[in-house]
Biopython code that builds the backbone (N, CA, C, O; Angstrom):
import numpy as np
from Bio.PDB.StructureBuilder import StructureBuilder

atoms = [
    (1, "UNK", "N", (4.717, -11.292, 12.198)),
    (1, "UNK", "CA", (3.446, -11.553, 12.850)),
    (1, "UNK", "C", (2.798, -12.731, 12.120)),
    (1, "UNK", "O", (2.648, -12.693, 10.899)),
    (2, "UNK", "N", (2.428, -13.742, 12.832)),
    (2, "UNK", "CA", (1.989, -14.993, 12.222)),
    (2, "UNK", "C", (0.579, -14.961, 11.651)),
    (2, "UNK", "O", (0.275, -15.730, 10.739)),
    (3, "UNK", "N", (-0.283, -14.101, 12.157)),
    (3, "UNK", "CA", (-1.674, -14.109, 11.723)),
    (3, "UNK", "C", (-2.029, -12.950, 10.793)),
    (3, "UNK", "O", (-3.206, -12.742, 10.495)),
    (4, "UNK", "N", (-1.059, -12.214, 10.342)),
    (4, "UNK", "CA", (-1.295, -11.021, 9.531)),
    (4, "UNK", "C", (-1.332, -11.370, 8.044)),
    (4, "UNK", "O", (-0.390, -11.957, 7.513)),
    (5, "UNK", "N", (-2.420, -11.006, 7.382)),
    (5, "UNK", "CA", (-2.582, -11.268, 5.953)),
    (5, "UNK", "C", (-1.423, -10.695, 5.141)),
    (5, "UNK", "O", (-0.857, -11.392, 4.299)),
    (6, "UNK", "N", (-1.065, -9.433, 5.384)),
    (6, "UNK", "CA", (-0.015, -8.806, 4.585)),
    (6, "UNK", "C", (1.366, -9.375, 4.900)),
    (6, "UNK", "O", (2.221, -9.422, 4.015)),
    (7, "UNK", "N", (1.603, -9.804, 6.125)),
    (7, "UNK", "CA", (2.866, -10.482, 6.438)),
    (7, "UNK", "C", (2.956, -11.792, 5.659)),
    (7, "UNK", "O", (4.027, -12.161, 5.176)),
    (8, "UNK", "N", (1.831, -12.489, 5.540)),
    (8, "UNK", "CA", (1.806, -13.746, 4.787)),
    (8, "UNK", "C", (2.026, -13.498, 3.294)),
    (8, "UNK", "O", (2.703, -14.283, 2.629)),
    (9, "UNK", "N", (1.461, -12.416, 2.768)),
    (9, "UNK", "CA", (1.704, -12.058, 1.365)),
    (9, "UNK", "C", (3.176, -11.704, 1.176)),
    (9, "UNK", "O", (3.799, -12.153, 0.214)),
    (10, "UNK", "N", (3.736, -10.909, 2.077)),
    (10, "UNK", "CA", (5.147, -10.511, 1.980)),
    (10, "UNK", "C", (6.077, -11.719, 2.058)),
    (10, "UNK", "O", (7.129, -11.740, 1.418)),
    (11, "UNK", "N", (5.688, -12.723, 2.842)),
    (11, "UNK", "CA", (6.501, -13.934, 2.988)),
    (11, "UNK", "C", (6.334, -14.892, 1.809)),
    (11, "UNK", "O", (7.086, -15.859, 1.685)),
    (12, "UNK", "N", (5.352, -14.631, 0.943)),
    (12, "UNK", "CA", (5.105, -15.502, -0.190)),
    (12, "UNK", "C", (4.175, -16.659, 0.113)),
    (12, "UNK", "O", (3.990, -17.545, -0.722)),
    (13, "UNK", "N", (3.584, -16.658, 1.308)),
    (13, "UNK", "CA", (2.669, -17.735, 1.707)),
    (13, "UNK", "C", (1.300, -17.604, 1.058)),
    (13, "UNK", "O", (0.591, -18.595, 0.886)),
    (14, "UNK", "N", (0.929, -16.375, 0.698)),
    (14, "UNK", "CA", (-0.333, -16.100, 0.002)),
    (14, "UNK", "C", (0.033, -15.381, -1.289)),
    (14, "UNK", "O", (0.794, -14.414, -1.258)),
    (15, "UNK", "N", (-0.496, -15.837, -2.426)),
    (15, "UNK", "CA", (-0.130, -15.201, -3.692)),
    (15, "UNK", "C", (-0.735, -13.810, -3.848)),
    (15, "UNK", "O", (-1.805, -13.514, -3.317)),
    (16, "UNK", "N", (-0.027, -12.969, -4.585)),
    (16, "UNK", "CA", (-0.494, -11.625, -4.924)),
    (16, "UNK", "C", (0.104, -11.265, -6.272)),
    (16, "UNK", "O", (1.152, -11.782, -6.658)),
    (17, "UNK", "N", (-0.573, -10.371, -6.985)),
    (17, "UNK", "CA", (-0.047, -9.896, -8.256)),
    (17, "UNK", "C", (0.938, -8.766, -7.965)),
    (17, "UNK", "O", (0.553, -7.603, -7.848)),
    (18, "UNK", "N", (2.193, -9.124, -7.853)),
    (18, "UNK", "CA", (3.235, -8.199, -7.435)),
    (18, "UNK", "C", (3.601, -7.229, -8.545)),
    (18, "UNK", "O", (3.699, -7.593, -9.716)),
    (19, "UNK", "N", (3.802, -5.977, -8.137)),
    (19, "UNK", "CA", (4.245, -4.925, -9.040)),
    (19, "UNK", "C", (5.682, -4.502, -8.744)),
    (19, "UNK", "O", (6.383, -3.990, -9.617)),
    (20, "UNK", "N", (6.112, -4.723, -7.498)),
    (20, "UNK", "CA", (7.454, -4.328, -7.066)),
    (20, "UNK", "C", (7.775, -5.103, -5.804)),
    (20, "UNK", "O", (6.901, -5.365, -4.977)),
    (21, "UNK", "N", (9.049, -5.468, -5.669)),
    (21, "UNK", "CA", (9.483, -6.098, -4.426)),
    (21, "UNK", "C", (10.969, -5.902, -4.249)),
    (21, "UNK", "O", (11.744, -6.031, -5.197)),
    (22, "UNK", "N", (11.366, -5.585, -3.012)),
    (22, "UNK", "CA", (12.761, -5.589, -2.606)),
    (22, "UNK", "C", (12.815, -6.115, -1.180)),
    (22, "UNK", "O", (11.836, -6.694, -0.709)),
    (23, "UNK", "N", (13.910, -5.933, -0.493)),
    (23, "UNK", "CA", (14.046, -6.476, 0.864)),
    (23, "UNK", "C", (13.137, -5.809, 1.887)),
    (23, "UNK", "O", (12.832, -6.402, 2.922)),
    (24, "UNK", "N", (12.697, -4.578, 1.610)),
    (24, "UNK", "CA", (11.924, -3.809, 2.593)),
    (24, "UNK", "C", (10.467, -3.575, 2.214)),
    (24, "UNK", "O", (9.622, -3.399, 3.092)),
    (25, "UNK", "N", (10.162, -3.569, 0.917)),
    (25, "UNK", "CA", (8.875, -3.083, 0.429)),
    (25, "UNK", "C", (8.292, -4.061, -0.587)),
    (25, "UNK", "O", (9.016, -4.702, -1.350)),
    (26, "UNK", "N", (6.965, -4.156, -0.573)),
    (26, "UNK", "CA", (6.232, -4.952, -1.558)),
    (26, "UNK", "C", (5.051, -4.123, -2.049)),
    (26, "UNK", "O", (4.356, -3.490, -1.253)),
    (27, "UNK", "N", (4.827, -4.127, -3.354)),
    (27, "UNK", "CA", (3.655, -3.475, -3.951)),
    (27, "UNK", "C", (2.913, -4.532, -4.760)),
    (27, "UNK", "O", (3.525, -5.325, -5.476)),
    (28, "UNK", "N", (1.588, -4.532, -4.637)),
    (28, "UNK", "CA", (0.780, -5.517, -5.345)),
    (28, "UNK", "C", (-0.593, -4.941, -5.641)),
    (28, "UNK", "O", (-1.049, -4.009, -4.977)),
    (29, "UNK", "N", (-1.249, -5.511, -6.653)),
    (29, "UNK", "CA", (-2.567, -5.032, -7.051)),
    (29, "UNK", "C", (-3.602, -5.348, -5.981)),
    (29, "UNK", "O", (-3.567, -6.412, -5.363)),
    (30, "UNK", "N", (-4.520, -4.414, -5.769)),
    (30, "UNK", "CA", (-5.625, -4.617, -4.834)),
    (30, "UNK", "C", (-6.578, -5.657, -5.419)),
    (30, "UNK", "O", (-6.861, -5.627, -6.617)),
    (31, "UNK", "N", (-7.073, -6.574, -4.593)),
    (31, "UNK", "CA", (-7.970, -7.624, -5.098)),
    (31, "UNK", "C", (-9.396, -7.113, -5.328)),
    (31, "UNK", "O", (-10.194, -7.793, -5.973)),
    (32, "UNK", "N", (-9.720, -5.943, -4.816)),
    (32, "UNK", "CA", (-11.042, -5.332, -5.027)),
    (32, "UNK", "C", (-10.833, -3.876, -5.434)),
    (32, "UNK", "O", (-11.133, -2.973, -4.653)),
    (33, "UNK", "N", (-10.320, -3.632, -6.646)),
    (33, "UNK", "CA", (-9.939, -2.266, -7.033)),
    (33, "UNK", "C", (-11.107, -1.288, -7.039)),
    (33, "UNK", "O", (-12.221, -1.615, -7.449)),
    (34, "UNK", "N", (-10.816, -0.082, -6.573)),
    (34, "UNK", "CA", (-11.792, 1.001, -6.513)),
    (34, "UNK", "C", (-11.542, 2.049, -7.594)),
    (34, "UNK", "O", (-12.226, 3.071, -7.647)),
    (35, "UNK", "N", (-10.564, 1.792, -8.450)),
    (35, "UNK", "CA", (-10.209, 2.698, -9.552)),
    (35, "UNK", "C", (-9.500, 1.856, -10.607)),
    (35, "UNK", "O", (-9.060, 0.744, -10.314)),
    (36, "UNK", "N", (-9.384, 2.370, -11.830)),
    (36, "UNK", "CA", (-8.693, 1.607, -12.868)),
    (36, "UNK", "C", (-7.274, 1.174, -12.480)),
    (36, "UNK", "O", (-6.839, 0.080, -12.838)),
    (37, "UNK", "N", (-6.567, 2.019, -11.762)),
    (37, "UNK", "CA", (-5.264, 1.657, -11.195)),
    (37, "UNK", "C", (-5.432, 1.710, -9.681)),
    (37, "UNK", "O", (-5.703, 2.769, -9.115)),
    (38, "UNK", "N", (-5.270, 0.562, -9.032)),
    (38, "UNK", "CA", (-5.395, 0.501, -7.574)),
    (38, "UNK", "C", (-4.455, -0.586, -7.079)),
    (38, "UNK", "O", (-4.649, -1.775, -7.333)),
    (39, "UNK", "N", (-3.437, -0.142, -6.369)),
    (39, "UNK", "CA", (-2.495, -1.101, -5.793)),
    (39, "UNK", "C", (-2.123, -0.662, -4.391)),
    (39, "UNK", "O", (-2.374, 0.473, -3.988)),
    (40, "UNK", "N", (-1.522, -1.584, -3.659)),
    (40, "UNK", "CA", (-1.094, -1.349, -2.283)),
    (40, "UNK", "C", (0.418, -1.400, -2.223)),
    (40, "UNK", "O", (1.057, -2.152, -2.958)),
    (41, "UNK", "N", (0.980, -0.599, -1.345)),
    (41, "UNK", "CA", (2.406, -0.631, -1.065)),
    (41, "UNK", "C", (2.547, -0.842, 0.428)),
    (41, "UNK", "O", (1.996, -0.085, 1.227)),
    (42, "UNK", "N", (3.296, -1.883, 0.805)),
    (42, "UNK", "CA", (3.458, -2.216, 2.220)),
    (42, "UNK", "C", (4.934, -2.354, 2.571)),
    (42, "UNK", "O", (5.754, -2.710, 1.725)),
    (43, "UNK", "N", (5.262, -2.070, 3.823)),
    (43, "UNK", "CA", (6.594, -2.449, 4.281)),
    (43, "UNK", "C", (6.555, -3.928, 4.652)),
    (43, "UNK", "O", (5.522, -4.425, 5.101)),
    (44, "UNK", "N", (7.643, -4.618, 4.472)),
    (44, "UNK", "CA", (7.694, -6.014, 4.919)),
    (44, "UNK", "C", (7.753, -6.090, 6.443)),
    (44, "UNK", "O", (7.338, -7.085, 7.037)),
    (45, "UNK", "N", (8.260, -5.058, 7.057)),
    (45, "UNK", "CA", (8.253, -4.976, 8.513)),
    (45, "UNK", "C", (6.816, -4.774, 8.975)),
    (45, "UNK", "O", (6.100, -3.942, 8.419)),
    (46, "UNK", "N", (6.393, -5.517, 9.973)),
    (46, "UNK", "CA", (5.032, -5.367, 10.471)),
    (46, "UNK", "C", (4.930, -4.111, 11.335)),
    (46, "UNK", "O", (5.544, -4.012, 12.397)),
    (47, "UNK", "N", (4.149, -3.172, 10.856)),
    (47, "UNK", "CA", (3.776, -1.963, 11.596)),
    (47, "UNK", "C", (2.256, -1.936, 11.523)),
    (47, "UNK", "O", (1.699, -2.054, 10.431)),
    (48, "UNK", "N", (1.580, -1.787, 12.634)),
    (48, "UNK", "CA", (0.124, -1.922, 12.669)),
    (48, "UNK", "C", (-0.588, -0.869, 11.840)),
    (48, "UNK", "O", (-1.424, -1.208, 11.002)),
    (49, "UNK", "N", (-0.276, 0.396, 12.054)),
    (49, "UNK", "CA", (-0.981, 1.481, 11.365)),
    (49, "UNK", "C", (-0.131, 2.747, 11.414)),
    (49, "UNK", "O", (0.918, 2.757, 12.058)),
    (50, "UNK", "N", (-0.566, 3.814, 10.746)),
    (50, "UNK", "CA", (0.243, 5.038, 10.751)),
    (50, "UNK", "C", (0.554, 5.577, 12.151)),
    (50, "UNK", "O", (1.597, 6.200, 12.350)),
    (51, "UNK", "N", (-0.321, 5.350, 13.108)),
    (51, "UNK", "CA", (-0.060, 5.820, 14.469)),
    (51, "UNK", "C", (1.108, 5.097, 15.125)),
    (51, "UNK", "O", (1.680, 5.593, 16.096)),
    (52, "UNK", "N", (1.463, 3.935, 14.605)),
    (52, "UNK", "CA", (2.559, 3.147, 15.173)),
    (52, "UNK", "C", (3.906, 3.382, 14.488)),
    (52, "UNK", "O", (4.887, 2.714, 14.816)),
    (53, "UNK", "N", (3.965, 4.314, 13.550)),
    (53, "UNK", "CA", (5.232, 4.611, 12.879)),
    (53, "UNK", "C", (6.168, 5.286, 13.877)),
    (53, "UNK", "O", (5.830, 6.298, 14.490)),
    (54, "UNK", "N", (7.345, 4.702, 14.022)),
    (54, "UNK", "CA", (8.333, 5.272, 14.944)),
    (54, "UNK", "C", (9.325, 6.130, 14.165)),
    (54, "UNK", "O", (9.325, 6.141, 12.934)),
    (55, "UNK", "N", (10.158, 6.836, 14.893)),
    (55, "UNK", "CA", (11.180, 7.660, 14.249)),
    (55, "UNK", "C", (12.082, 6.790, 13.375)),
    (55, "UNK", "O", (12.504, 7.226, 12.304)),
    (56, "UNK", "N", (12.378, 5.592, 13.806)),
    (56, "UNK", "CA", (13.240, 4.709, 13.008)),
    (56, "UNK", "C", (12.561, 4.234, 11.721)),
    (56, "UNK", "O", (13.238, 3.778, 10.800)),
    (57, "UNK", "N", (11.223, 4.337, 11.648)),
    (57, "UNK", "CA", (10.472, 3.915, 10.465)),
    (57, "UNK", "C", (10.286, 5.025, 9.430)),
    (57, "UNK", "O", (9.774, 4.761, 8.342)),
    (58, "UNK", "N", (10.685, 6.247, 9.738)),
    (58, "UNK", "CA", (10.407, 7.383, 8.859)),
    (58, "UNK", "C", (10.978, 7.195, 7.455)),
    (58, "UNK", "O", (10.301, 7.495, 6.472)),
    (59, "UNK", "N", (12.195, 6.710, 7.350)),
    (59, "UNK", "CA", (12.815, 6.500, 6.039)),
    (59, "UNK", "C", (12.051, 5.436, 5.252)),
    (59, "UNK", "O", (11.854, 5.578, 4.045)),
    (60, "UNK", "N", (11.624, 4.382, 5.923)),
    (60, "UNK", "CA", (10.872, 3.308, 5.282)),
    (60, "UNK", "C", (9.530, 3.813, 4.748)),
    (60, "UNK", "O", (9.132, 3.444, 3.644)),
    (61, "UNK", "N", (8.838, 4.640, 5.508)),
    (61, "UNK", "CA", (7.541, 5.169, 5.068)),
    (61, "UNK", "C", (7.750, 6.129, 3.893)),
    (61, "UNK", "O", (6.930, 6.161, 2.975)),
    (62, "UNK", "N", (8.804, 6.888, 3.907)),
    (62, "UNK", "CA", (9.139, 7.724, 2.755)),
    (62, "UNK", "C", (9.400, 6.884, 1.516)),
    (62, "UNK", "O", (9.034, 7.274, 0.407)),
    (63, "UNK", "N", (10.028, 5.741, 1.701)),
    (63, "UNK", "CA", (10.288, 4.836, 0.586)),
    (63, "UNK", "C", (8.976, 4.313, 0.005)),
    (63, "UNK", "O", (8.865, 4.158, -1.212)),
    (64, "UNK", "N", (7.973, 4.035, 0.857)),
    (64, "UNK", "CA", (6.670, 3.592, 0.354)),
    (64, "UNK", "C", (6.109, 4.616, -0.624)),
    (64, "UNK", "O", (5.621, 4.261, -1.697)),
    (65, "UNK", "N", (6.181, 5.889, -0.244)),
    (65, "UNK", "CA", (5.636, 6.948, -1.097)),
    (65, "UNK", "C", (6.421, 7.040, -2.404)),
    (65, "UNK", "O", (5.825, 7.180, -3.472)),
    (66, "UNK", "N", (7.734, 6.963, -2.333)),
    (66, "UNK", "CA", (8.554, 7.023, -3.550)),
    (66, "UNK", "C", (8.251, 5.850, -4.479)),
    (66, "UNK", "O", (8.086, 6.042, -5.684)),
    (67, "UNK", "N", (8.176, 4.656, -3.938)),
    (67, "UNK", "CA", (7.895, 3.469, -4.756)),
    (67, "UNK", "C", (6.486, 3.556, -5.327)),
    (67, "UNK", "O", (6.271, 3.234, -6.495)),
    (68, "UNK", "N", (5.524, 3.989, -4.514)),
    (68, "UNK", "CA", (4.152, 4.139, -5.010)),
    (68, "UNK", "C", (4.070, 5.112, -6.165)),
    (68, "UNK", "O", (3.372, 4.851, -7.145)),
    (69, "UNK", "N", (4.768, 6.223, -6.068)),
    (69, "UNK", "CA", (4.784, 7.217, -7.145)),
    (69, "UNK", "C", (5.441, 6.658, -8.399)),
    (69, "UNK", "O", (4.984, 6.919, -9.512)),
    (70, "UNK", "N", (6.502, 5.898, -8.224)),
    (70, "UNK", "CA", (7.200, 5.274, -9.356)),
    (70, "UNK", "C", (6.270, 4.292, -10.076)),
    (70, "UNK", "O", (6.201, 4.297, -11.305)),
    (71, "UNK", "N", (5.565, 3.462, -9.331)),
    (71, "UNK", "CA", (4.664, 2.477, -9.942)),
    (71, "UNK", "C", (3.464, 3.176, -10.580)),
    (71, "UNK", "O", (2.982, 2.743, -11.627)),
    (72, "UNK", "N", (2.982, 4.247, -9.962)),
    (72, "UNK", "CA", (1.891, 5.022, -10.568)),
    (72, "UNK", "C", (2.317, 5.523, -11.947)),
    (72, "UNK", "O", (1.549, 5.437, -12.905)),
    (73, "UNK", "N", (3.540, 6.046, -12.049)),
    (73, "UNK", "CA", (4.051, 6.528, -13.340)),
    (73, "UNK", "C", (4.159, 5.380, -14.340)),
    (73, "UNK", "O", (3.814, 5.540, -15.511)),
    (74, "UNK", "N", (4.631, 4.238, -13.888)),
    (74, "UNK", "CA", (4.750, 3.070, -14.770)),
    (74, "UNK", "C", (3.385, 2.600, -15.275)),
    (74, "UNK", "O", (3.294, 1.943, -16.311)),
    (75, "UNK", "N", (2.330, 2.941, -14.540)),
    (75, "UNK", "CA", (0.971, 2.538, -14.905)),
    (75, "UNK", "C", (0.168, 3.679, -15.510)),
    (75, "UNK", "O", (-1.056, 3.594, -15.612)),
    (76, "UNK", "N", (0.850, 4.747, -15.912)),
    (76, "UNK", "CA", (0.233, 5.820, -16.678)),
    (76, "UNK", "C", (-0.619, 6.799, -15.906)),
    (76, "UNK", "O", (-1.447, 7.488, -16.501)),
    (77, "UNK", "N", (-0.443, 6.883, -14.594)),
    (77, "UNK", "CA", (-1.272, 7.815, -13.817)),
    (77, "UNK", "C", (-0.437, 8.841, -13.043)),
    (77, "UNK", "O", (-0.869, 9.338, -12.003)),
    (78, "UNK", "N", (0.753, 9.154, -13.551)),
    (78, "UNK", "CA", (1.606, 10.110, -12.839)),
    (78, "UNK", "C", (1.015, 11.511, -12.810)),
    (78, "UNK", "O", (1.436, 12.343, -12.007)),
    (79, "UNK", "N", (0.030, 11.787, -13.690)),
    (79, "UNK", "CA", (-0.578, 13.118, -13.719)),
    (79, "UNK", "C", (-1.670, 13.296, -12.673)),
    (79, "UNK", "O", (-2.199, 14.398, -12.525)),
    (80, "UNK", "N", (-2.015, 12.253, -11.955)),
    (80, "UNK", "CA", (-3.007, 12.386, -10.900)),
    (80, "UNK", "C", (-3.372, 11.058, -10.281)),
    (80, "UNK", "O", (-3.899, 10.172, -10.954)),
    (81, "UNK", "N", (-3.090, 10.919, -8.983)),
    (81, "UNK", "CA", (-3.455, 9.711, -8.250)),
    (81, "UNK", "C", (-3.613, 10.069, -6.783)),
    (81, "UNK", "O", (-3.089, 11.074, -6.303)),
    (82, "UNK", "N", (-4.351, 9.214, -6.085)),
    (82, "UNK", "CA", (-4.531, 9.410, -4.652)),
    (82, "UNK", "C", (-3.605, 8.486, -3.889)),
    (82, "UNK", "O", (-3.352, 7.355, -4.304)),
    (83, "UNK", "N", (-3.106, 8.976, -2.777)),
    (83, "UNK", "CA", (-2.345, 8.183, -1.816)),
    (83, "UNK", "C", (-3.177, 8.161, -0.545)),
    (83, "UNK", "O", (-3.488, 9.211, 0.017)),
    (84, "UNK", "N", (-3.537, 6.973, -0.094)),
    (84, "UNK", "CA", (-4.411, 6.860, 1.073)),
    (84, "UNK", "C", (-3.813, 5.892, 2.085)),
    (84, "UNK", "O", (-3.443, 4.766, 1.751)),
    (85, "UNK", "N", (-3.727, 6.354, 3.326)),
    (85, "UNK", "CA", (-3.422, 5.519, 4.479)),
    (85, "UNK", "C", (-4.649, 5.571, 5.376)),
    (85, "UNK", "O", (-5.077, 6.662, 5.753)),
    (86, "UNK", "N", (-5.220, 4.443, 5.726)),
    (86, "UNK", "CA", (-6.289, 4.402, 6.722)),
    (86, "UNK", "C", (-5.656, 4.089, 8.068)),
    (86, "UNK", "O", (-4.724, 3.288, 8.150)),
    (87, "UNK", "N", (-6.158, 4.717, 9.118)),
    (87, "UNK", "CA", (-5.598, 4.534, 10.452)),
    (87, "UNK", "C", (-6.701, 4.100, 11.411)),
    (87, "UNK", "O", (-7.442, 4.936, 11.930)),
    (88, "UNK", "N", (-6.808, 2.803, 11.644)),
    (88, "UNK", "CA", (-7.784, 2.271, 12.575)),
    (88, "UNK", "C", (-9.088, 1.862, 11.911)),
    (88, "UNK", "O", (-9.409, 2.292, 10.803)),
    (89, "UNK", "N", (-9.828, 1.022, 12.619)),
    (89, "UNK", "CA", (-11.089, 0.484, 12.100)),
    (89, "UNK", "C", (-12.098, 1.584, 11.776)),
    (89, "UNK", "O", (-12.829, 1.472, 10.792)),
    (90, "UNK", "N", (-12.152, 2.627, 12.573)),
    (90, "UNK", "CA", (-13.111, 3.708, 12.327)),
    (90, "UNK", "C", (-12.821, 4.448, 11.022)),
    (90, "UNK", "O", (-13.707, 5.093, 10.461)),
    (91, "UNK", "N", (-11.589, 4.354, 10.543)),
    (91, "UNK", "CA", (-11.210, 4.995, 9.278)),
    (91, "UNK", "C", (-11.294, 4.026, 8.107)),
    (91, "UNK", "O", (-10.994, 4.397, 6.972)),
    (92, "UNK", "N", (-11.697, 2.791, 8.373)),
    (92, "UNK", "CA", (-11.840, 1.812, 7.310)),
    (92, "UNK", "C", (-10.665, 0.863, 7.166)),
    (92, "UNK", "O", (-10.620, 0.085, 6.213)),
    (93, "UNK", "N", (-9.720, 0.907, 8.082)),
    (93, "UNK", "CA", (-8.599, -0.026, 7.999)),
    (93, "UNK", "C", (-9.103, -1.428, 8.324)),
    (93, "UNK", "O", (-9.649, -1.662, 9.402)),
    (94, "UNK", "N", (-8.918, -2.356, 7.392)),
    (94, "UNK", "CA", (-9.401, -3.724, 7.575)),
    (94, "UNK", "C", (-8.261, -4.703, 7.848)),
    (94, "UNK", "O", (-8.464, -5.725, 8.502)),
    (95, "UNK", "N", (-7.071, -4.394, 7.351)),
    (95, "UNK", "CA", (-5.895, -5.219, 7.619)),
    (95, "UNK", "C", (-4.958, -4.375, 8.468)),
    (95, "UNK", "O", (-4.549, -3.289, 8.058)),
    (96, "UNK", "N", (-4.622, -4.870, 9.638)),
    (96, "UNK", "CA", (-3.852, -4.085, 10.591)),
    (96, "UNK", "C", (-2.351, -4.322, 10.436)),
    (96, "UNK", "O", (-1.651, -4.790, 11.334)),
    (97, "UNK", "N", (-1.913, -3.966, 9.239)),
    (97, "UNK", "CA", (-0.507, -3.896, 8.826)),
    (97, "UNK", "C", (-0.499, -2.648, 7.945)),
    (97, "UNK", "O", (-1.208, -2.596, 6.940)),
    (98, "UNK", "N", (0.287, -1.653, 8.310)),
    (98, "UNK", "CA", (0.250, -0.393, 7.570)),
    (98, "UNK", "C", (0.366, -0.653, 6.072)),
    (98, "UNK", "O", (1.199, -1.441, 5.626)),
    (99, "UNK", "N", (-0.477, 0.017, 5.313)),
    (99, "UNK", "CA", (-0.449, -0.115, 3.858)),
    (99, "UNK", "C", (-0.938, 1.169, 3.224)),
    (99, "UNK", "O", (-1.791, 1.877, 3.759)),
    (100, "UNK", "N", (-0.377, 1.439, 2.086)),
    (100, "UNK", "CA", (-0.695, 2.648, 1.349)),
    (100, "UNK", "C", (-1.423, 2.252, 0.075)),
    (100, "UNK", "O", (-0.927, 1.445, -0.711)),
    (101, "UNK", "N", (-2.611, 2.830, -0.125)),
    (101, "UNK", "CA", (-3.359, 2.627, -1.356)),
    (101, "UNK", "C", (-2.925, 3.692, -2.359)),
    (101, "UNK", "O", (-2.776, 4.861, -2.004)),
    (102, "UNK", "N", (-2.723, 3.288, -3.603)),
    (102, "UNK", "CA", (-2.547, 4.210, -4.717)),
    (102, "UNK", "C", (-3.718, 3.972, -5.649)),
    (102, "UNK", "O", (-3.924, 2.854, -6.123)),
    (103, "UNK", "N", (-4.493, 5.028, -5.917)),
    (103, "UNK", "CA", (-5.650, 4.939, -6.808)),
    (103, "UNK", "C", (-5.528, 5.999, -7.885)),
    (103, "UNK", "O", (-5.257, 7.165, -7.595)),
    (104, "UNK", "N", (-5.730, 5.590, -9.127)),
    (104, "UNK", "CA", (-5.637, 6.544, -10.233)),
    (104, "UNK", "C", (-6.368, 6.038, -11.457)),
    (104, "UNK", "O", (-6.934, 4.945, -11.472)),
    (105, "UNK", "N", (-6.336, 6.873, -12.483)),
    (105, "UNK", "CA", (-6.955, 6.498, -13.748)),
    (105, "UNK", "C", (-8.423, 6.869, -13.840)),
    (105, "UNK", "O", (-9.127, 6.435, -14.752)),
    (106, "UNK", "N", (-8.878, 7.668, -12.897)),
    (106, "UNK", "CA", (-10.266, 8.079, -12.867)),
    (106, "UNK", "C", (-10.293, 9.472, -12.249)),
    (106, "UNK", "O", (-9.737, 9.693, -11.173)),
    (107, "UNK", "N", (-10.946, 10.414, -12.938)),
    (107, "UNK", "CA", (-11.025, 11.760, -12.371)),
    (107, "UNK", "C", (-11.801, 11.735, -11.063)),
    (107, "UNK", "O", (-12.774, 10.993, -10.923)),
    (108, "UNK", "N", (-11.374, 12.537, -10.122)),
    (108, "UNK", "CA", (-12.109, 12.574, -8.872)),
    (108, "UNK", "C", (-13.369, 13.379, -9.030)),
    (108, "UNK", "O", (-13.392, 14.200, -9.947)),
    (109, "UNK", "N", (-14.378, 13.254, -8.285)),
    (109, "UNK", "CA", (-14.426, 12.292, -7.174)),
    (109, "UNK", "C", (-14.830, 10.908, -7.645)),
    (109, "UNK", "O", (-15.483, 10.754, -8.677)),
    (110, "UNK", "N", (-14.448, 9.935, -6.900)),
    (110, "UNK", "CA", (-14.966, 8.586, -7.103)),
    (110, "UNK", "C", (-15.352, 8.066, -5.725)),
    (110, "UNK", "O", (-14.819, 8.548, -4.725)),
    (111, "UNK", "N", (-16.239, 7.121, -5.642)),
    (111, "UNK", "CA", (-16.616, 6.606, -4.313)),
    (111, "UNK", "C", (-15.434, 5.937, -3.632)),
    (111, "UNK", "O", (-14.623, 5.269, -4.273)),
    (112, "UNK", "N", (-15.356, 6.121, -2.372)),
    (112, "UNK", "CA", (-14.296, 5.474, -1.587)),
    (112, "UNK", "C", (-14.868, 4.274, -0.868)),
    (112, "UNK", "O", (-14.146, 3.584, -0.149)),
]
sb = StructureBuilder()
sb.init_structure("model")
sb.init_model(0)
sb.init_chain("A")
sb.init_seg("    ")
for serial, (resi, resn, name, xyz) in enumerate(atoms, 1):
    if name == "N":
        sb.init_residue(resn, " ", resi, " ")
    sb.init_atom(name, np.array(xyz, "f"), 0.0, 1.0, " ", f" {name:<3s}", serial, name[0])
structure = sb.get_structure()
């Protein structure tokens, strides 16, 4: 998708502080962190939101969770972190490319 911020980050057209990358998945630090550890995990494949996940995407979405958990552990928050997917503008989704937030390093509750 040519106008998608996260597609441009995945393509390397926009810089990001990368934490993980392979052929299918990219993880990078959030530019406006809401917790001491806050990063995003995205598929390189453009999927608009969780409602658009197809049966063929199930393995890829599972990989997002596995990679997010791995990076959380590498950043010292394996004992407690949030995994958040926003679905649609009413839920706070601002970039319409599915992405998973990992937030940790702060006891809950914290403002969202």
